[in-house]
N, C-alpha and C positions, 0 to 999 in steps of 0.2 A: 416674576421672573423664575423661580422655578419654573413653573410647567412651560415657559418659554425652553432653558433648554433641557430639562427631560423632551420633548420635541423633537429639541433637533440631535438629539444621543436615539430617537428613532428616528429616525431619517438615515441621518447615517444607520443605525447599524439596516435599515433596511437594505439599502446602494451597497451595505457592505456582502448582501450578503447577496443579493442582488445576482455580485460580481462575480464572488465560490460559484453561485450558478451556472453561470456566463460562461466559468472554465472549466468546472467540469463538465460542460456538457460538450466543450470546447474538447477536452481530454480523451473524453471517449467514445466520439465518434472516430481521434485516428487511432485508439488502442485499441477501438477495430478493425478498422480501414489495416494500420498495420504491423501490427501487435505491438506487445512489450518493447519484443529489441525491435523494432522497428522505428518505432516511437520522438521526440527527441525533445527536449524542452522549448527550441526551437519551434516548430514544427507545431506541438499541440498553443502554443501561443497563437501565432498564428489562427489558428482554427475558434483560439475562443477571442479574436479580436484584441485581443489584447499584446505588450508590449512585456519583454523578458523581463525585467523588471517588476512589475504587478503579481506577473506569477507569480514570481519572488516573493513576494510581500504573501500570499497564505500559500503557497507548498515549495517545498528547500530543494526537491526533487522529485524526480517521474514518481519511486518509492510513494513517497507520501501522498504523491494523487488516486494514483489504485488505486492506495490503501481504501483512500477516502472511495472511490467510487464501490471496491466491496463493502467496508457497511453502505454503501448510500441502497446496496445491493440485499445489505439485512435488515432490514426498516420494510421495502417495498418487502416480501419476503414476512415481514414477522406482519404487514399489515394486511398480509390475505386473506377474506368474510369467509374465510367455508363454514360454510354452515351444520354443524355437531349435530342438533339439532333432536336430542333420546327420544321425539314421541314420533316422533317417524320413523319410517320400515332403513333396517340396513341397505338396501336393495340400494335405494331412493338415496341417501343417503352414504352412498357409495359412487352413484355413480355421480352426484354432483360436486364429490368433493374431488373424480378422477378430471373433471371435466372439465372445472377449477384452479385445479395446480396443471394440467399439462397448457390451459392458455396461461397461466402466468409462466411457465417454464418457456414455450416458446411464444412468449410476446413478443411484435418485430423488437432490436435492441432489445432487448432481453440477453441472446446467449455470449452478445460481445468479452461481459463482465467472465462467465462461466467459461467461457473460451480460451481469454487472455490467462485466470489461469493454470484451465488445464500446461499452457503450453511455457507457464515458469514455477507451477510447481516443486519441480526440480532442484532448481536451487531454489527459487525461495520458497520452501517446505510449510515457513511461518507462517504463510498465507493462505498455499497451500491447506495447513492443518486450517487454523482462523473460517475461514470459508468452507472449512466441511464442516465439522461445530455449527459455526451461528447461522450456514444459508438452511444444505442439505439435510444435517440431525436435528432442524430445526422446526417440517414437514413432516419427518417419520415421525419425533415426536410427537407435535398432537393428533397425528390421528392415529400412535398407537393410545393414547387416552381414550381419547373415543373407546374405539376399540376393548379400551381393558372396559368402560362400563356397559360394553354390549357382554360380556364377557357373566356380569358380572350382573348382568339380569337375563343368561341360558340360553339369547339369541345365535353366540356364537360360542367352539368352544377350542380356545385359539395358547399353543402351551407357551409358546414364544414371538413375544406380541406385538418385538422392533422388527426380529425377523419377517412377520405378520406382513408387519406398514410394510418394510420397508419391500415383501411381495408385490405389492400392492401398485405401489407405485410404482417403479422395473416393468412392470405389467401392460401399464400403461402406457408409456414412453412407448411400446414397441413401434419401428415398426415408424413412431413421428417423431420422438428426437431426434436420434441421432442426423440424422438426413440434413436436418431445418439447425443443428450445433455444427457440423462437417459446411455449411452451407449448400448442398447440395442440394435440396428444397426450400420454400419458404413455407412458412409458418400455414402448421398445418388448417385446414377447417373446422365448424363446426360438427360438420360433416361426419368427417374425418377422426375423428375428435369420440364422436359417436358412437361411430362401427369399435375403434380402436379401445373403449371405458366402458363398452356390454361385456365386448370374447371379454372384459381383464375382472371387471364384476363377477360374472357367472362361473370362470373356473376360482378364485376369488372363495362364493361359496354354497361355490362346490366341495369344495378341501376344504372350508370350515364350519358352513352353519349346520346348527343344529337338527337334526332330523328329526319329527314329530313320532313320541312313540306310538 
């Protein structure tokens, strides 16, 4: 009897999770196409294939829906598998990081949350601040931690680790991210990413790499 009850709860939980996923996918599409202001709960319900009544069971309003999408972006960024293996040389690690970072940043559909946050940050600064701290700075701090280890090893000399990490990431974005985020160009190809990241790495090492005595 207990086992049967547990199995039933598991099925209900799976169904609940699937329905929430369905709603979030529909909301993401609506926010991407119409923006935050243009989106309505009715439009989101239609896109998700659920009734408005079902939608309100899961989310009280579109603010809550968008906050959930932002939270997913935080999780997605946190899962990014950047290889900071200290046995590899700095140049290889920076190039691999830069490539993985731009692929994550410019993945198809990946810009919708960023675009929407940018559009509503002035009216909802708490959402913008949370996105910046939990998404943008998360990656900056991960790179800065790696750079600190290389400074300790004597490979590079950096007075401000957070600044240097931000500089490298912004250089990797050059000519790739802004056209993508404003939908002027599609997601960049691997070849385009490699050209920009290689250039960013050369500039970074020219500024910070310790020259042999």
